ZABA-727168 format. One record per residue (C-alpha): residue in one letter; x, z, y. Coordinates in nm, 3 decimals, always signed. Last residue first. Layout:
{r=A X=X Z=Z Y=Y} $
...
This chain:
{r=V X=-3.424 Z=-0.391 Y=-1.168} $
{r=G X=-3.758 Z=-0.553 Y=-1.256} $
{r=R X=-3.928 Z=-0.221 Y=-1.331} $
{r=E X=-3.965 Z=-0.295 Y=-1.703} $
{r=A X=-3.603 Z=-0.413 Y=-1.706} $
{r=R X=-3.492 Z=-0.081 Y=-1.560} $
{r=A X=-3.671 Z=+0.107 Y=-1.836} $
{r=A X=-3.517 Z=-0.116 Y=-2.102} $
{r=H X=-3.166 Z=-0.080 Y=-1.964} $
{r=V X=-3.198 Z=+0.301 Y=-1.957} $
{r=P X=-3.350 Z=+0.323 Y=-2.304} $
{r=D X=-3.099 Z=+0.095 Y=-2.478} $
{r=D X=-3.208 Z=+0.055 Y=-2.841} $
{r=G X=-3.578 Z=+0.038 Y=-2.762} $
{r=H X=-3.747 Z=+0.253 Y=-2.500} $
{r=T X=-3.650 Z=+0.611 Y=-2.579} $
{r=C X=-3.846 Z=+0.922 Y=-2.483} $
{r=D X=-3.840 Z=+1.124 Y=-2.805} $
{r=L X=-3.646 Z=+1.409 Y=-2.638} $
{r=W X=-3.391 Z=+1.394 Y=-2.921} $
{r=R X=-3.385 Z=+1.014 Y=-2.882} $
{r=L X=-3.312 Z=+1.059 Y=-2.513} $
{r=V X=-3.029 Z=+1.301 Y=-2.591} $
{r=E X=-2.877 Z=+1.058 Y=-2.841} $
{r=P X=-2.899 Z=+0.779 Y=-2.582} $
{r=V X=-2.696 Z=+0.997 Y=-2.337} $
{r=S X=-2.401 Z=+1.042 Y=-2.571} $
{r=G X=-2.194 Z=+1.308 Y=-2.748} $
{r=V X=-2.441 Z=+1.528 Y=-2.928} $
{r=V X=-2.435 Z=+1.903 Y=-2.999} $
{r=P X=-2.681 Z=+2.136 Y=-3.172} $
{r=R X=-2.590 Z=+2.500 Y=-3.102} $
{r=A X=-2.340 Z=+2.750 Y=-3.239} $
{r=P X=-2.226 Z=+3.016 Y=-2.995} $
{r=I X=-1.959 Z=+2.910 Y=-2.741} $
{r=P X=-1.584 Z=+2.972 Y=-2.770} $
{r=P X=-1.363 Z=+2.883 Y=-2.474} $
{r=R X=-1.198 Z=+2.540 Y=-2.471} $
{r=D X=-0.824 Z=+2.540 Y=-2.531} $
{r=I X=-0.579 Z=+2.528 Y=-2.239} $
{r=L X=-0.323 Z=+2.248 Y=-2.246} $
{r=I X=+0.032 Z=+2.312 Y=-2.124} $
{r=V X=+0.173 Z=+1.962 Y=-2.089} $
{r=P X=+0.545 Z=+1.881 Y=-2.107} $
{r=C X=+0.648 Z=+1.578 Y=-1.898} $
{r=G X=+0.796 Z=+1.273 Y=-2.072} $
{r=R X=+0.705 Z=+1.039 Y=-1.785} $
{r=Q X=+0.485 Z=+0.814 Y=-2.000} $
{r=R X=+0.326 Z=+1.113 Y=-2.174} $
{r=A X=+0.263 Z=+1.292 Y=-1.844} $
{r=A X=+0.094 Z=+0.978 Y=-1.708} $
{r=D X=-0.133 Z=+0.957 Y=-2.013} $
{r=L X=-0.219 Z=+1.326 Y=-1.972} $
{r=K X=-0.290 Z=+1.281 Y=-1.600} $
{r=A X=-0.505 Z=+0.976 Y=-1.676} $
{r=Q X=-0.745 Z=+1.176 Y=-1.895} $
{r=A X=-0.949 Z=+1.299 Y=-1.599} $
{r=G X=-1.242 Z=+1.056 Y=-1.600} $
{r=Q X=-1.218 Z=+0.959 Y=-1.966} $
{r=G X=-1.363 Z=+1.265 Y=-2.134} $
{r=G X=-1.206 Z=+1.586 Y=-2.260} $
{r=A X=-1.203 Z=+1.918 Y=-2.073} $
{r=N X=-0.891 Z=+2.050 Y=-2.244} $
{r=K X=-0.791 Z=+2.249 Y=-1.937} $
{r=A X=-0.472 Z=+2.134 Y=-1.769} $
{r=V X=-0.119 Z=+2.247 Y=-1.680} $
{r=V X=+0.134 Z=+1.969 Y=-1.621} $
{r=H X=+0.512 Z=+2.018 Y=-1.603} $
{r=T X=+0.809 Z=+1.846 Y=-1.432} $
{r=I X=+0.634 Z=+1.696 Y=-1.129} $
{r=G X=+0.866 Z=+1.527 Y=-0.880} $
{r=H X=+0.595 Z=+1.512 Y=-0.613} $
{r=Q X=+0.590 Z=+1.136 Y=-0.563} $
{r=A X=+0.656 Z=+1.069 Y=-0.932} $
{r=L X=+0.363 Z=+1.277 Y=-1.053} $
{r=L X=+0.130 Z=+1.121 Y=-0.796} $
{r=A X=+0.250 Z=+0.765 Y=-0.869} $
{r=L X=+0.188 Z=+0.809 Y=-1.240} $
{r=D X=-0.150 Z=+0.962 Y=-1.154} $
{r=N X=-0.245 Z=+0.663 Y=-0.938} $
{r=A X=-0.140 Z=+0.406 Y=-1.198} $
{r=L X=-0.313 Z=+0.597 Y=-1.479} $
{r=T X=-0.641 Z=+0.604 Y=-1.291} $
{r=F X=-0.861 Z=+0.896 Y=-1.184} $
{r=P X=-1.238 Z=+0.932 Y=-1.217} $
{r=G X=-1.232 Z=+1.148 Y=-1.024} $
{r=R X=-1.252 Z=+1.318 Y=-0.684} $
{r=D X=-0.958 Z=+1.365 Y=-0.449} $
{r=L X=-0.806 Z=+1.615 Y=-0.209} $
{r=V X=-0.436 Z=+1.670 Y=-0.275} $
{r=V X=-0.298 Z=+2.019 Y=-0.212} $
{r=A X=+0.076 Z=+2.088 Y=-0.194} $
{r=G X=+0.318 Z=+2.355 Y=-0.314} $
{r=R X=+0.485 Z=+2.690 Y=-0.251} $
{r=E X=+0.738 Z=+2.580 Y=+0.012} $
{r=P X=+0.471 Z=+2.374 Y=+0.183} $
{r=P X=+0.251 Z=+2.685 Y=+0.231} $
{r=L X=-0.083 Z=+2.652 Y=+0.048} $
{r=P X=-0.415 Z=+2.690 Y=+0.224} $
{r=L X=-0.721 Z=+2.645 Y=-0.001} $
{r=G X=-1.002 Z=+2.521 Y=+0.222} $
{r=P X=-1.052 Z=+2.157 Y=+0.127} $
{r=D X=-1.295 Z=+2.039 Y=-0.143} $
{r=V X=-1.250 Z=+1.818 Y=-0.451} $
{r=L X=-0.914 Z=+1.964 Y=-0.552} $
{r=R X=-0.581 Z=+1.840 Y=-0.689} $
{r=L X=-0.322 Z=+2.118 Y=-0.676} $
{r=L X=+0.055 Z=+2.058 Y=-0.691} $
{r=Y X=+0.246 Z=+2.380 Y=-0.751} $
{r=W X=+0.605 Z=+2.488 Y=-0.691} $
{r=H X=+0.731 Z=+2.756 Y=-0.931} $
{r=R X=+0.920 Z=+3.085 Y=-0.921} $
{r=T X=+0.647 Z=+3.257 Y=-0.718} $
{r=D X=+0.429 Z=+3.345 Y=-1.015} $
{r=D X=+0.135 Z=+3.481 Y=-0.814} $
{r=L X=+0.037 Z=+3.117 Y=-0.754} $
{r=F X=-0.040 Z=+3.086 Y=-1.125} $
{r=A X=-0.277 Z=+3.383 Y=-1.136} $
{r=Q X=-0.429 Z=+3.258 Y=-0.809} $
{r=V X=-0.524 Z=+2.916 Y=-0.948} $
{r=H X=-0.832 Z=+3.025 Y=-1.143} $
{r=Q X=-1.126 Z=+2.901 Y=-0.939} $
{r=R X=-0.957 Z=+2.604 Y=-0.770} $
{r=G X=-0.968 Z=+2.331 Y=-1.034} $
{r=I X=-0.746 Z=+2.329 Y=-1.344} $
{r=A X=-0.499 Z=+2.046 Y=-1.283} $
{r=L X=-0.194 Z=+2.252 Y=-1.182} $
{r=F X=+0.076 Z=+1.985 Y=-1.153} $
{r=V X=+0.383 Z=+2.206 Y=-1.182} $
{r=R X=+0.725 Z=+2.166 Y=-1.024} $
{r=A X=+0.945 Z=+2.406 Y=-1.219} $
{r=P X=+1.170 Z=+2.704 Y=-1.145} $
{r=T X=+1.334 Z=+2.855 Y=-1.457} $
{r=A X=+1.146 Z=+3.088 Y=-1.692} $
{r=P X=+0.923 Z=+2.801 Y=-1.803} $
{r=L X=+0.544 Z=+2.825 Y=-1.788} $
{r=A X=+0.386 Z=+2.946 Y=-2.114} $
{r=A X=+0.296 Z=+3.289 Y=-1.971} $
{r=V X=+0.069 Z=+3.130 Y=-1.711} $
{r=A X=-0.096 Z=+2.921 Y=-1.984} $
{r=A X=-0.142 Z=+3.230 Y=-2.202} $
{r=A X=-0.326 Z=+3.402 Y=-1.917} $
{r=L X=-0.543 Z=+3.094 Y=-1.870} $
{r=D X=-0.662 Z=+3.084 Y=-2.230} $
{r=P X=-0.595 Z=+2.984 Y=-2.592} $
{r=V X=-0.276 Z=+2.779 Y=-2.549} $
{r=Q X=-0.187 Z=+2.428 Y=-2.666} $
{r=Q X=+0.169 Z=+2.319 Y=-2.593} $
{r=W X=+0.169 Z=+1.943 Y=-2.563} $
{r=R X=+0.464 Z=+1.705 Y=-2.550} $
{r=D X=+0.276 Z=+1.379 Y=-2.613} $
{r=G X=+0.487 Z=+1.094 Y=-2.749} $
{r=P X=+0.250 Z=+1.005 Y=-3.030} $
{r=H X=-0.103 Z=+1.098 Y=-2.922} $
{r=A X=-0.264 Z=+1.443 Y=-2.888} $
{r=Q X=-0.641 Z=+1.479 Y=-2.900} $
{r=W X=-0.865 Z=+1.541 Y=-2.602} $
{r=A X=-1.188 Z=+1.730 Y=-2.666} $
{r=P X=-1.505 Z=+1.531 Y=-2.729} $
{r=R X=-1.762 Z=+1.522 Y=-2.445} $
{r=E X=-2.061 Z=+1.752 Y=-2.482} $
{r=L X=-2.433 Z=+1.699 Y=-2.438} $
{r=A X=-2.568 Z=+2.028 Y=-2.574} $
{r=L X=-2.923 Z=+2.051 Y=-2.707} $
{r=L X=-3.165 Z=+2.343 Y=-2.681} $
{r=P X=-3.516 Z=+2.367 Y=-2.825} $
{r=L X=-3.718 Z=+2.660 Y=-2.688} $
{r=G X=-3.809 Z=+2.971 Y=-2.888} $
{r=Q X=-3.812 Z=+3.180 Y=-2.571} $
{r=E X=-3.556 Z=+3.436 Y=-2.692} $
{r=A X=-3.347 Z=+3.165 Y=-2.859} $
{r=C X=-3.362 Z=+2.954 Y=-2.544} $
{r=A X=-3.241 Z=+3.248 Y=-2.336} $
{r=A X=-2.951 Z=+3.331 Y=-2.571} $
{r=V X=-2.821 Z=+2.975 Y=-2.609} $
{r=A X=-2.859 Z=+2.907 Y=-2.237} $
{r=H X=-2.676 Z=+3.229 Y=-2.148} $
{r=R X=-2.387 Z=+3.129 Y=-2.371} $
{r=S X=-2.371 Z=+2.786 Y=-2.205} $
{r=M X=-2.375 Z=+2.940 Y=-1.857} $
{r=Q X=-2.095 Z=+3.178 Y=-1.954} $
{r=A X=-1.889 Z=+2.902 Y=-2.114} $
{r=A X=-1.858 Z=+2.678 Y=-1.811} $
{r=F X=-1.527 Z=+2.555 Y=-1.963} $
{r=P X=-1.686 Z=+2.259 Y=-2.145} $
{r=H X=-1.843 Z=+2.155 Y=-1.812} $
{r=T X=-2.222 Z=+2.171 Y=-1.818} $
{r=A X=-2.442 Z=+1.921 Y=-2.001} $
{r=D X=-2.672 Z=+2.182 Y=-2.157} $
{r=V X=-3.007 Z=+2.017 Y=-2.222} $
{r=V X=-3.308 Z=+2.249 Y=-2.227} $
{r=H X=-3.654 Z=+2.152 Y=-2.355} $
{r=T X=-4.013 Z=+2.273 Y=-2.289} $
{r=I X=-3.973 Z=+2.418 Y=-1.939} $
{r=A X=-4.296 Z=+2.569 Y=-1.804} $
{r=E X=-4.132 Z=+2.647 Y=-1.467} $
{r=R X=-4.215 Z=+3.019 Y=-1.479} $
{r=Q X=-4.120 Z=+3.058 Y=-1.844} $
{r=L X=-3.787 Z=+2.877 Y=-1.820} $
{r=Y X=-3.712 Z=+3.060 Y=-1.495} $
{r=D X=-3.786 Z=+3.398 Y=-1.652} $
{r=R X=-3.552 Z=+3.323 Y=-1.942} $
{r=L X=-3.282 Z=+3.212 Y=-1.699} $
{r=G X=-3.315 Z=+3.535 Y=-1.504} $
{r=A X=-3.305 Z=+3.745 Y=-1.819} $
{r=V X=-2.998 Z=+3.563 Y=-1.952} $
{r=G X=-2.803 Z=+3.614 Y=-1.631} $
{r=G X=-2.926 Z=+3.584 Y=-1.275} $
{r=F X=-3.016 Z=+3.215 Y=-1.264} $
{r=G X=-2.703 Z=+3.080 Y=-1.098} $
{r=G X=-2.683 Z=+2.837 Y=-0.812} $
{r=V X=-2.837 Z=+2.507 Y=-0.703} $
{r=R X=-3.170 Z=+2.345 Y=-0.793} $
{r=T X=-3.236 Z=+1.972 Y=-0.802} $
{r=P X=-3.538 Z=+1.744 Y=-0.838} $
{r=L X=-3.403 Z=+1.432 Y=-1.009} $
{r=P X=-3.217 Z=+1.120 Y=-0.889} $
{r=Q X=-2.900 Z=+1.324 Y=-0.824} $
{r=T X=-2.673 Z=+1.323 Y=-0.520} $
{r=L X=-2.312 Z=+1.400 Y=-0.611} $
{r=P X=-2.191 Z=+1.739 Y=-0.498} $
{r=A X=-2.040 Z=+1.783 Y=-0.150} $
{r=D X=-1.927 Z=+2.143 Y=-0.100} $
{r=T X=-1.835 Z=+2.207 Y=-0.462} $
{r=R X=-1.914 Z=+2.527 Y=-0.655} $
{r=G X=-2.289 Z=+2.467 Y=-0.657} $
{r=A X=-2.365 Z=+2.593 Y=-1.008} $
{r=Y X=-2.579 Z=+2.299 Y=-1.114} $
{r=S X=-2.942 Z=+2.246 Y=-1.211} $
{r=F X=-3.122 Z=+1.913 Y=-1.253} $
{r=V X=-3.498 Z=+1.946 Y=-1.312} $
{r=A X=-3.686 Z=+1.708 Y=-1.541} $
{r=D X=-4.019 Z=+1.530 Y=-1.589} $
{r=V X=-3.908 Z=+1.217 Y=-1.776} $
{r=G X=-3.982 Z=+0.887 Y=-1.603} $
{r=V X=-3.768 Z=+0.655 Y=-1.816} $
{r=A X=-3.527 Z=+0.575 Y=-1.534} $
{r=A X=-3.526 Z=+0.934 Y=-1.406} $
{r=L X=-3.415 Z=+1.060 Y=-1.746} $
{r=A X=-3.143 Z=+0.793 Y=-1.760} $
{r=Q X=-3.012 Z=+0.872 Y=-1.414} $
{r=A X=-3.005 Z=+1.244 Y=-1.494} $
{r=L X=-2.824 Z=+1.167 Y=-1.821} $
{r=R X=-2.555 Z=+0.979 Y=-1.631} $
{r=S X=-2.519 Z=+1.270 Y=-1.389} $
{r=A X=-2.491 Z=+1.516 Y=-1.678} $
{r=E X=-2.224 Z=+1.300 Y=-1.843} $
{r=T X=-2.020 Z=+1.302 Y=-1.524} $
{r=T X=-2.032 Z=+1.681 Y=-1.535} $
{r=G X=-2.198 Z=+1.964 Y=-1.344} $
{r=G X=-2.535 Z=+1.980 Y=-1.509} $
{r=L X=-2.782 Z=+2.208 Y=-1.682} $
{r=L X=-3.079 Z=+1.977 Y=-1.735} $
{r=L X=-3.408 Z=+2.166 Y=-1.761} $
{r=V X=-3.660 Z=+1.933 Y=-1.920} $
{r=R X=-4.038 Z=+1.908 Y=-1.911} $
{r=P X=-4.138 Z=+1.707 Y=-2.217} $
{r=M X=-4.406 Z=+1.437 Y=-2.222} $
């Protein structure tokens, strides 16, 4: 039976944690700890960084990890790069569970940019009301541009924003089209800035922007070294060779009478 380090922080990581627990895989769930109230996981959990590639390599050795699954956020590039390097040094198998990037649809008014600095530069010269859907880590570069009013949607409180500069909404996804349409209308949003995180949980803002005709500045994913990538939990379980029929989670629950 493998001993797995699951690098989490996404909805997909939580689903994989549930599946690993359901089939009895020995696994540890690790996340960065940037939110005050993370979701409870059904696996033993560690919080925080490892101390670079060397620290991660030492952890893998010390904990007798046999497999690593990287299910971090697509923009958690440093952790993903460290995982590639540490697993290569240790000769351990690494698999990424990664959601597909969003693709434009007819009616979308997207401007795709390579990074945060380019997103700041892409904002209009005239004052705009911007839905800044990028989390809290990188908002300061936008707030330094005092021409615009910003709407921030965050999981945790603690980022004061004067009313003349913007507003903070506390909420946790998944989000719905109806709610995001109402949010954009309520605050008179003219532009949306987002990271191309992919997935269903946060797509509603893009659908709402399309319906309202709002331009979207979409930040490309950062580059990560080549590694095997899959897009679903069952594919990870097959890679670990711990499946139970076609639907491993359902089968394990059935065995336990759930």
